[in-house]
Backbone as a printed PyTorch tensor [residue, N CA C, xyz], in Angstrom:
tensor([[[-35.5500, -84.6230,  18.6780],
         [-36.2540, -83.8100,  17.7110],
         [-35.4240, -82.5820,  17.3730]],

        [[-35.4580, -82.2390,  16.1150],
         [-34.7140, -81.0570,  15.6940],
         [-35.5890, -79.8140,  15.8340]],

        [[-34.9610, -78.6720,  15.6970],
         [-35.6780, -77.4070,  15.8190],
         [-36.7390, -77.2760,  14.7300]],

        [[-36.4470, -77.7310,  13.5200],
         [-37.4230, -77.6270,  12.4270],
         [-38.6470, -78.4900,  12.6920]],

        [[-38.4400, -79.6680,  13.3010],
         [-39.5800, -80.5170,  13.6460],
         [-40.4690, -79.8430,  14.6820]],

        [[-39.8420, -79.2390,  15.6870],
         [-40.6090, -78.5300,  16.7130],
         [-41.3540, -77.3380,  16.1230]],

        [[-40.7130, -76.6540,  15.1840],
         [-41.3550, -75.5080,  14.5420],
         [-42.5790, -75.9420,  13.7320]],

        [[-42.4730, -77.0780,  13.0270],
         [-43.6070, -77.6020,  12.2570],
         [-44.7760, -77.9580,  13.1720]],

        [[-44.4730, -78.5770,  14.3030],
         [-45.5250, -78.9420,  15.2560],
         [-46.1920, -77.6770,  15.8090]],

        [[-45.3870, -76.6680,  16.1590],
         [-45.9290, -75.4100,  16.6660],
         [-46.7650, -74.6930,  15.6400]],

        [[-46.3210, -74.6770,  14.3770],
         [-47.0810, -74.0100,  13.3210],
         [-48.3970, -74.7210,  13.0390]],

        [[-48.4290, -76.0460,  13.2380],
         [-49.6690, -76.7970,  13.0310],
         [-50.7140, -76.4230,  14.0830]],

        [[-50.2720, -75.9770,  15.2590],
         [-51.1940, -75.6100,  16.3300],
         [-51.7350, -74.1920,  16.1920]],

        [[-51.1400, -73.3870,  15.3140],
         [-51.5590, -71.9940,  15.1530],
         [-52.9230, -71.9070,  14.4810]],

        [[-53.6700, -70.8600,  14.8450],
         [-54.9230, -70.5720,  14.1450],
         [-54.5640, -69.9420,  12.8070]],

        [[-55.3440, -70.2170,  11.7470],
         [-54.9840, -69.7010,  10.4270],
         [-55.0860, -68.1810,  10.3100]],

        [[-56.0730, -67.5770,  10.9580],
         [-56.2490, -66.1310,  10.8440],
         [-56.4480, -65.5520,  12.2430]],

        [[-55.5570, -64.6360,  12.6270],
         [-55.6140, -64.0200,  13.9420],
         [-55.5650, -62.5060,  13.7650]],

        [[-56.3300, -61.8120,  14.5940],
         [-56.3560, -60.3530,  14.5620],
         [-55.0060, -59.8130,  15.0190]],

        [[-54.5320, -58.7500,  14.3670],
         [-53.2600, -58.1210,  14.7240],
         [-53.4740, -57.2180,  15.9390]],

        [[-53.2430, -57.7560,  17.1280],
         [-53.4540, -57.0330,  18.3750],
         [-52.1480, -56.3750,  18.7840]],

        [[-52.2350, -55.1080,  19.1940],
         [-51.0640, -54.3470,  19.6130],
         [-51.2920, -53.7910,  21.0140]],

        [[-50.2340, -53.3710,  21.6560],
         [-50.3580, -52.7210,  22.9570],
         [-51.1330, -51.4230,  22.7870]],

        [[-52.0040, -51.1380,  23.7290],
         [-52.8180, -49.9300,  23.6700],
         [-54.1850, -50.1500,  23.0560]],

        [[-54.4250, -51.3080,  22.4470],
         [-55.7330, -51.6060,  21.8680],
         [-56.7190, -51.9440,  22.9790]],

        [[-57.9570, -51.5040,  22.8200],
         [-59.0250, -51.9580,  23.6910],
         [-59.6840, -53.1200,  22.9760]],

        [[-59.6630, -54.2860,  23.6000],
         [-60.1440, -55.4990,  22.9400],
         [-61.2800, -56.1290,  23.7320]],

        [[-62.0580, -56.9230,  23.0070],
         [-63.1240, -57.7250,  23.6050],
         [-62.7810, -59.1800,  23.2960]],

        [[-62.3480, -59.9230,  24.3240],
         [-61.9220, -61.3090,  24.1590],
         [-63.0570, -62.2190,  24.6010]],

        [[-63.5010, -63.0990,  23.7010],
         [-64.5230, -64.0840,  24.0240],
         [-63.8290, -65.4100,  24.2880]],

        [[-64.0720, -65.9550,  25.4770],
         [-63.3730, -67.1520,  25.9220],
         [-64.3810, -68.2110,  26.3420]],

        [[-64.0570, -69.4890,  26.0400],
         [-64.9070, -70.6030,  26.4690],
         [-64.5500, -70.9660,  27.9080]],

        [[-65.5810, -71.0640,  28.7520],
         [-65.4010, -71.4470,  30.1430],
         [-66.1670, -72.7530,  30.3610]],

        [[-65.5110, -73.7320,  30.9730],
         [-66.1630, -75.0100,  31.2370],
         [-66.6940, -75.0180,  32.6640]],

        [[-68.0020, -75.2650,  32.7930],
         [-68.6410, -75.3850,  34.1060],
         [-69.3240, -76.7370,  34.1620]],

        [[-68.7320, -77.6640,  34.8670],
         [-69.2620, -79.0210,  34.9110],
         [-69.0650, -79.6850,  33.5620]],

        [[-70.1740, -80.0530,  32.9360],
         [-70.1290, -80.6720,  31.6090],
         [-70.4270, -79.6760,  30.4970]],

        [[-70.8440, -78.4560,  30.8630],
         [-71.2620, -77.4700,  29.8770],
         [-70.1710, -76.4380,  29.6310]],

        [[-70.2040, -75.8550,  28.4300],
         [-69.3340, -74.7390,  28.0860],
         [-70.1880, -73.4890,  27.9260]],

        [[-69.6580, -72.3580,  28.3610],
         [-70.3140, -71.0710,  28.1140],
         [-69.2600, -70.0830,  27.6550]],

        [[-69.7130, -69.0160,  27.0090],
         [-68.7980, -67.9870,  26.5220],
         [-68.7830, -66.8210,  27.4990]],

        [[-67.5890, -66.3310,  27.7820],
         [-67.4420, -65.1800,  28.6600],
         [-66.6260, -64.1200,  27.9410]],

        [[-67.0720, -62.8670,  28.0330],
         [-66.4010, -61.7620,  27.3570],
         [-65.6070, -60.9680,  28.3940]],

        [[-64.3530, -60.6760,  28.0640],
         [-63.4830, -59.8630,  28.9130],
         [-63.0210, -58.6960,  28.0650]],

        [[-63.3840, -57.4790,  28.4670],
         [-63.0320, -56.2950,  27.6810],
         [-62.0990, -55.4070,  28.4860]],

        [[-60.9840, -55.0130,  27.8490],
         [-60.0300, -54.1560,  28.5240],
         [-58.9390, -53.7060,  27.5750]],

        [[-57.9160, -53.0690,  28.1340],
         [-56.8040, -52.5200,  27.3570],
         [-55.6620, -53.5320,  27.3430]],

        [[-55.0910, -53.7500,  26.1700],
         [-53.9310, -54.6370,  26.0560],
         [-52.7240, -53.8740,  26.5850]],

        [[-52.1400, -54.3890,  27.6660],
         [-50.9770, -53.7020,  28.2340],
         [-49.6750, -54.3940,  27.8590]],

        [[-49.7740, -55.5930,  27.2540],
         [-48.5520, -56.3140,  26.8970],
         [-48.8350, -57.3450,  25.8170]],

        [[-47.9090, -57.4680,  24.8640],
         [-47.9550, -58.5360,  23.8670],
         [-46.6260, -59.2810,  23.9310]],

        [[-46.7020, -60.6020,  23.8410],
         [-45.4940, -61.4230,  23.9270],
         [-45.4410, -62.4040,  22.7690]],

        [[-44.2450, -62.6210,  22.2280],
         [-43.9850, -63.6560,  21.2220],
         [-45.0360, -63.6530,  20.1150]],

        [[-45.1820, -62.5250,  19.4530],
         [-46.2660, -62.3070,  18.5000],
         [-46.3120, -63.3180,  17.3580]],

        [[-45.1820, -63.7600,  16.8310],
         [-45.1670, -64.6600,  15.6870],
         [-45.0790, -66.1260,  16.0790]],

        [[-45.1040, -66.4160,  17.3570],
         [-44.9720, -67.7890,  17.8320],
         [-46.3420, -68.4160,  18.0630]],

        [[-46.3600, -69.7410,  18.1960],
         [-47.6160, -70.4170,  18.5240],
         [-47.9770, -70.2090,  19.9940]],

        [[-47.0570, -69.6480,  20.7810],
         [-47.3230, -69.3310,  22.1820],
         [-47.5480, -67.8350,  22.3800]],

        [[-48.0610, -67.1520,  21.3570],
         [-48.3130, -65.7140,  21.4350],
         [-49.3130, -65.4350,  22.5550]],

        [[-49.0360, -64.3810,  23.3190],
         [-49.8490, -64.0750,  24.4890],
         [-50.1110, -62.5790,  24.5650]],

        [[-51.3070, -62.2200,  25.0110],
         [-51.6190, -60.8220,  25.3050],
         [-52.0900, -60.7450,  26.7520]],

        [[-51.7960, -59.6190,  27.3950],
         [-52.2650, -59.3680,  28.7500],
         [-53.2300, -58.2000,  28.6730]],

        [[-54.4520, -58.4270,  29.1490],
         [-55.5260, -57.4390,  29.0690],
         [-55.8540, -56.9800,  30.4850]],

        [[-56.0340, -55.6690,  30.6540],
         [-56.3250, -55.0810,  31.9610],
         [-57.6070, -54.2810,  31.9050]],

        [[-58.4250, -54.4430,  32.9420],
         [-59.6130, -53.6080,  33.0960],
         [-59.8120, -53.3000,  34.5690]],

        [[-60.5640, -52.2710,  34.8470],
         [-60.8560, -51.8920,  36.2190],
         [-62.3330, -52.1720,  36.4690]],

        [[-62.6120, -53.0310,  37.4610],
         [-63.9770, -53.3940,  37.8060],
         [-64.2170, -53.0640,  39.2690]],

        [[-65.2050, -52.2190,  39.5260],
         [-65.5650, -51.8030,  40.8870],
         [-64.3670, -51.2480,  41.6420]],

        [[-63.5140, -50.5110,  40.9350],
         [-62.3520, -49.8900,  41.5510],
         [-61.1680, -50.8220,  41.7470]],

        [[-61.2830, -52.0580,  41.2830],
         [-60.2100, -53.0320,  41.4330],
         [-59.6720, -53.3780,  40.0520]],

        [[-58.3550, -53.2690,  39.8620],
         [-57.7390, -53.6090,  38.5780],
         [-57.6400, -55.1200,  38.4140]],

        [[-58.0670, -55.6000,  37.2520],
         [-58.0180, -57.0370,  36.9630],
         [-57.2420, -57.2300,  35.6760]],

        [[-56.2650, -58.1260,  35.7080],
         [-55.4820, -58.4410,  34.5120],
         [-55.6420, -59.9180,  34.1880]],

        [[-55.7340, -60.2090,  32.9060],
         [-55.8610, -61.5880,  32.4590],
         [-54.9730, -61.7820,  31.2540]],

        [[-54.2820, -62.9150,  31.2140],
         [-53.4450, -63.2380,  30.0610],
         [-54.1580, -64.2780,  29.2060]],

        [[-54.0890, -64.0860,  27.8930],
         [-54.7310, -64.9940,  26.9530],
         [-53.7030, -65.4850,  25.9470]],

        [[-53.6740, -66.7970,  25.7170],
         [-52.8970, -67.3460,  24.6130],
         [-53.7360, -67.1670,  23.3560]],

        [[-53.2150, -66.4410,  22.3830],
         [-53.9910, -66.0870,  21.1980],
         [-54.4120, -67.3180,  20.4140]],

        [[-53.5390, -68.3160,  20.3110],
         [-53.8240, -69.5000,  19.5040],
         [-54.4950, -70.6220,  20.2960]],

        [[-54.9090, -70.3560,  21.5160],
         [-55.5670, -71.3670,  22.3270],
         [-56.9520, -71.6880,  21.7660]],

        [[-57.3590, -72.9520,  21.7910],
         [-58.7060, -73.2860,  21.3190],
         [-59.7980, -72.7480,  22.2410]],

        [[-59.4660, -72.3610,  23.4630],
         [-60.4540, -71.7970,  24.3800],
         [-60.7610, -70.3340,  24.0800]],

        [[-59.8790, -69.6510,  23.3670],
         [-60.1320, -68.2650,  22.9660],
         [-60.8950, -68.3100,  21.6440]],

        [[-62.1790, -67.9600,  21.7130],
         [-63.0180, -68.0420,  20.5190],
         [-62.7680, -66.8900,  19.5570]],

        [[-62.7320, -65.6640,  20.1110],
         [-62.6460, -64.4960,  19.2410],
         [-61.9900, -63.3480,  19.9870]],

        [[-61.2000, -62.5660,  19.2460],
         [-60.6190, -61.3320,  19.7710],
         [-61.0540, -60.2180,  18.8350]],

        [[-61.7480, -59.2300,  19.3910],
         [-62.2500, -58.1160,  18.5820],
         [-61.6690, -56.8120,  19.1120]],

        [[-61.0930, -56.0200,  18.2200],
         [-60.5150, -54.7350,  18.6140],
         [-61.6020, -53.6790,  18.5260]],

        [[-61.8560, -52.9850,  19.6390],
         [-62.8840, -51.9550,  19.6440],
         [-62.3010, -50.5510,  19.5030]],

        [[-61.1220, -50.3170,  20.0720],
         [-60.4490, -49.0160,  19.9510],
         [-58.9650, -49.2550,  19.7980]],

        [[-58.3030, -48.3280,  19.1490],
         [-56.8490, -48.3960,  19.0120],
         [-56.2840, -47.0670,  19.5110]],

        [[-55.2210, -47.1430,  20.3120],
         [-54.6390, -45.9420,  20.9130],
         [-53.2070, -45.7460,  20.4370]],

        [[-52.7750, -44.5090,  20.5060],
         [-51.4020, -44.1730,  20.1310],
         [-50.5130, -44.4150,  21.3430]],

        [[-49.6140, -45.3870,  21.2190],
         [-48.6690, -45.6880,  22.2990],
         [-47.2830, -45.8280,  21.7020]],

        [[-46.2710, -45.6500,  22.5600],
         [-44.8880, -45.7490,  22.0790],
         [-44.1280, -46.8780,  22.7380]],

        [[-44.8300, -47.7400,  23.4350],
         [-44.1750, -48.8380,  24.1450],
         [-44.8840, -50.1510,  23.8690]],

        [[-44.1600, -51.2190,  24.1100],
         [-44.7460, -52.5550,  23.9690],
         [-45.3990, -52.9910,  25.2790]],

        [[-44.8430, -52.5650,  26.3990],
         [-45.3430, -52.9370,  27.7150],
         [-45.8630, -51.6840,  28.4220]],

        [[-47.1550, -51.6280,  28.6700],
         [-47.7710, -50.4490,  29.2780],
         [-48.0360, -50.6700,  30.7670]],

        [[-47.0300, -51.1720,  31.4860],
         [-47.2090, -51.4810,  32.9020],
         [-47.4060, -50.2160,  33.7460]],

        [[-47.0670, -49.0510,  33.2170],
         [-47.2500, -47.8140,  33.9710],
         [-48.7240, -47.5050,  34.2050]],

        [[-49.6230, -48.1380,  33.4430],
         [-51.0570, -47.9110,  33.6400],
         [-51.5520, -48.5030,  34.9580]],

        [[-50.7850, -49.4190,  35.5480],
         [-51.2000, -50.0410,  36.8110],
         [-51.2550, -49.0270,  37.9480]],

        [[-50.3380, -48.0650,  37.9400],
         [-50.2890, -47.0780,  39.0160],
         [-51.2260, -45.9020,  38.7700]],

        [[-51.8040, -45.8140,  37.6000],
         [-52.6300, -44.6600,  37.2590],
         [-54.1110, -44.9890,  37.3630]],

        [[-54.8970, -43.9510,  37.5840],
         [-56.3470, -44.1190,  37.6050],
         [-56.9840, -42.8270,  37.1050]],

        [[-58.2130, -42.9190,  36.6860],
         [-58.9390, -41.7430,  36.2270],
         [-58.4140, -41.1990,  34.9120]],

        [[-58.3260, -39.8630,  34.8290],
         [-57.9250, -39.2220,  33.5770],
         [-56.4800, -39.5140,  33.2050]],

        [[-55.6260, -39.7230,  34.1760],
         [-54.2170, -39.9730,  33.8600],
         [-54.0040, -41.3450,  33.2350]],

        [[-54.9960, -42.2250,  33.3450],
         [-54.8750, -43.5680,  32.7650],
         [-55.4240, -43.6250,  31.3470]],

        [[-55.9060, -42.4940,  30.8240],
         [-56.4690, -42.4870,  29.4740],
         [-55.3700, -42.4990,  28.4250]],

        [[-55.6670, -43.1480,  27.2990],
         [-54.7560, -43.1700,  26.1550],
         [-55.3970, -42.4000,  25.0210]],

        [[-54.5700, -41.7920,  24.1580],
         [-55.0710, -41.0120,  23.0270],
         [-55.5360, -41.9490,  21.9200]],

        [[-56.7850, -41.7770,  21.4880],
         [-57.3310, -42.6280,  20.4320],
         [-56.6830, -42.3540,  19.0940]],

        [[-56.6360, -43.3830,  18.2700],
         [-56.0860, -43.2840,  16.9270],
         [-57.1370, -43.8470,  15.9730]],

        [[-57.3280, -43.1920,  14.8370],
         [-58.3140, -43.6600,  13.8620],
         [-57.8110, -44.9280,  13.1860]],

        [[-58.7180, -45.8990,  12.9850],
         [-58.3690, -47.1370,  12.2860],
         [-59.6260, -47.7170,  11.6680]],

        [[-59.4420, -48.5800,  10.6910],
         [-60.5570, -49.2270,  10.0050],
         [-60.9490, -50.4780,  10.7900]],

        [[-61.9880, -50.3440,  11.5900],
         [-62.3820, -51.4170,  12.4980],
         [-62.8110, -52.6810,  11.7600]],

        [[-63.5590, -52.5310,  10.6720],
         [-64.0410, -53.7010,   9.9280],
         [-62.8820, -54.4760,   9.3060]],

        [[-61.9140, -53.7780,   8.7600],
         [-60.7780, -54.4430,   8.1120],
         [-59.8760, -55.1290,   9.1320]],

        [[-59.6720, -54.5070,  10.2790],
         [-58.7860, -55.0710,  11.2980],
         [-59.4080, -56.3130,  11.9350]],

        [[-60.7180, -56.2830,  12.1590],
         [-61.3900, -57.3900,  12.8390],
         [-61.7920, -58.5250,  11.9300]],

        [[-61.4500, -58.4780,  10.6460],
         [-61.7750, -59.5550,   9.7180],
         [-60.4840, -60.1360,   9.1470]],

        [[-59.7680, -60.9500,   9.9310],
         [-58.4800, -61.4690,   9.4580],
         [-58.6120, -62.4840,   8.3330]],

        [[-59.7910, -63.1340,   8.1780],
         [-59.9640, -64.1130,   7.1040],
         [-59.8440, -63.4400,   5.7410]],

        [[-60.4350, -62.2590,   5.5900],
         [-60.3640, -61.5380,   4.3170],
         [-58.9310, -61.1330,   4.0130]],

        [[-58.1990, -60.7010,   5.0300],
         [-56.7960, -60.3210,   4.8280],
         [-55.9670, -61.5370,   4.4670]],

        [[-56.2610, -62.6930,   5.0790],
         [-55.5070, -63.9160,   4.7700],
         [-55.7790, -64.3640,   3.3390]],

        [[-57.0060, -64.2150,   2.8670],
         [-57.3360, -64.5930,   1.4910],
         [-56.6110, -63.6880,   0.5030]],

        [[-56.5510, -62.3730,   0.7900],
         [-55.8470, -61.4430,  -0.0940],
         [-54.3610, -61.7720,  -0.1510]],

        [[-53.7590, -62.1380,   0.9790],
         [-52.3400, -62.4900,   0.9900],
         [-52.0860, -63.7420,   0.1700]],

        [[-52.9860, -64.7250,   0.2450],
         [-52.8170, -65.9550,  -0.5280],
         [-52.8860, -65.6710,  -2.0200]],

        [[-53.7660, -64.7620,  -2.4260],
         [-53.8860, -64.4140,  -3.8360],
         [-52.5990, -63.7860,  -4.3280]],

        [[-52.0230, -62.9110,  -3.5280],
         [-50.7800, -62.2550,  -3.9180],
         [-49.6500, -63.2690,  -3.9990]],

        [[-49.5970, -64.1860,  -3.0750],
         [-48.5300, -65.1840,  -3.0570],
         [-48.6720, -66.1610,  -4.2110]],

        [[-49.9000, -66.4880,  -4.6130],
         [-50.1110, -67.5150,  -5.6270],
         [-49.8870, -67.0200,  -7.0570]],

        [[-49.6240, -65.7350,  -7.2620],
         [-49.3480, -65.2470,  -8.6110],
         [-48.0320, -65.8310,  -9.1180]],

        [[-47.9930, -66.2960, -10.3800],
         [-46.7320, -66.8500, -10.8960],
         [-45.7020, -65.7500, -11.0970]],

        [[-44.4810, -66.0670, -10.7570],
         [-43.3880, -65.1120, -10.9000],
         [-42.5880, -65.4930, -12.1410]],

        [[-42.4060, -64.5480, -13.0440],
         [-41.6350, -64.8160, -14.2510],
         [-40.1990, -64.4010, -14.0290]],

        [[-39.2870, -65.1760, -14.6140],
         [-37.8670, -64.8740, -14.4630],
         [-37.4480, -63.7120, -15.3520]],

        [[-38.0350, -63.6380, -16.5420],
         [-37.6400, -62.5950, -17.4910],
         [-38.4120, -61.3230, -17.1910]],

        [[-37.7100, -60.2830, -16.8330],
         [-38.3230, -58.9910, -16.5840],
         [-38.3340, -58.1930, -17.8850]],

        [[-39.3960, -57.4540, -18.1860],
         [-39.4170, -56.6660, -19.4180],
         [-38.3830, -55.5470, -19.3690]],

        [[-37.7280, -55.3450, -20.4600],
         [-36.7330, -54.2790, -20.5190],
         [-37.4380, -52.9590, -20.7690]],

        [[-36.6960, -51.8830, -20.6800],
         [-37.2760, -50.5670, -20.9060],
         [-37.7490, -50.4170, -22.3440]],

        [[-37.0150, -51.0210, -23.2950],
         [-37.3970, -50.8970, -24.7050],
         [-38.7540, -51.5250, -24.9670]],

        [[-39.0060, -52.7150, -24.4020],
         [-40.2920, -53.3620, -24.6420],
         [-41.4230, -52.5840, -24.0080]],

        [[-41.1830, -51.9930, -22.8580],
         [-42.2170, -51.2010, -22.2030],
         [-42.5350, -49.9770, -23.0450]],

        [[-41.5250, -49.3180, -23.5700],
         [-41.7230, -48.1230, -24.3860],
         [-42.4600, -48.4930, -25.6740]],

        [[-42.0550, -49.6010, -26.3100],
         [-42.7170, -50.0130, -27.5460],
         [-44.1790, -50.3250, -27.3100]],

        [[-44.4980, -51.0030, -26.2100],
         [-45.8780, -51.3360, -25.9070],
         [-46.6900, -50.0720, -25.7050]],

        [[-46.1330, -49.1210, -25.0070],
         [-46.8570, -47.8830, -24.7370],
         [-47.0930, -47.1050, -26.0250]],

        [[-46.1240, -47.0690, -26.9290],
         [-46.3110, -46.3070, -28.1560],
         [-47.3080, -46.9960, -29.0830]],

        [[-47.3120, -48.3260, -29.1140],
         [-48.2670, -49.0080, -29.9960],
         [-49.6800, -48.7810, -29.4970]],

        [[-49.8980, -48.8100, -28.2080],
         [-51.2370, -48.5890, -27.6860],
         [-51.6950, -47.1690, -27.9880]],

        [[-50.8170, -46.2010, -27.8670],
         [-51.2290, -44.8230, -28.0950],
         [-51.5250, -44.5780, -29.5730]],

        [[-50.7770, -45.2180, -30.5000],
         [-51.0670, -45.0110, -31.9170],
         [-52.3640, -45.7020, -32.2980]],

        [[-52.6540, -46.8770, -31.7100],
         [-53.9010, -47.5640, -32.0090],
         [-55.0860, -46.7490, -31.5320]],

        [[-54.9930, -46.1750, -30.3790],
         [-56.1090, -45.3980, -29.8620],
         [-56.3070, -44.1140, -30.6390]],

        [[-55.2330, -43.5270, -31.1500],
         [-55.3790, -42.2890, -31.9060],
         [-55.9480, -42.5800, -33.2990]],

        [[-55.6560, -43.7660, -33.8720],
         [-56.1820, -44.0900, -35.1920],
         [-57.6460, -44.5190, -35.1240]],

        [[-58.0690, -45.1220, -34.0700],
         [-59.4220, -45.6450, -33.9850],
         [-60.4720, -44.5350, -34.0920]],

        [[-60.3810, -43.4400, -33.3960],
         [-61.4130, -42.4140, -33.5370],
         [-61.4130, -41.7760, -34.9330]],

        [[-60.2430, -41.6970, -35.5840],
         [-60.1790, -41.0960, -36.9090],
         [-60.9460, -41.9670, -37.9080]],

        [[-60.8440, -43.2950, -37.8200],
         [-61.5560, -44.1660, -38.7530],
         [-63.0580, -44.1430, -38.4810]],

        [[-63.4620, -43.9660, -37.2250],
         [-64.8870, -43.8990, -36.9290],
         [-65.5020, -42.6240, -37.4990]],

        [[-64.7720, -41.5190, -37.4750],
         [-65.3240, -40.2580, -37.9630],
         [-65.3700, -40.2530, -39.4800]],

        [[-64.5010, -41.0530, -40.1650],
         [-64.4850, -41.0910, -41.6210],
         [-65.7140, -41.8050, -42.1540]],

        [[-66.2760, -42.7390, -41.4180],
         [-67.4330, -43.4950, -41.8880],
         [-68.6380, -42.7130, -41.8350]]])
């Protein structure tokens, strides 16, 4: 198999719309858990301390939370069918991709500075994907308008608008 064939297979496994998760985000990951013959949903909420291979079909995030004084980390494959939903609840200002230094910290020193963001827009990737498709589907013309045609169009519109009110007042 060639590299392009493998890439096509990997792209076919990707989810069409995925939330743009970054390091420092506080996320709520809903995951399907199989117990016997039944499936149930489990929510894991914590801070993303690492993102890996963001544009690949093997994209992964590592989420950390502290429960009963014990730090718990879980890695999630973003495009896995077991990951139902990823919702960003807070976004923080960070300067690194890997926030492993948070493992040694606790209390106030483990806090990150919040950053304002549009929660509804970030958590709705389907709407963003539809907007991107609309932009991509616009036909591209080879002939670009020259400056002369742009100037002529602008002057004709301005003369038409200036003549229209004069004829209305004459009646």
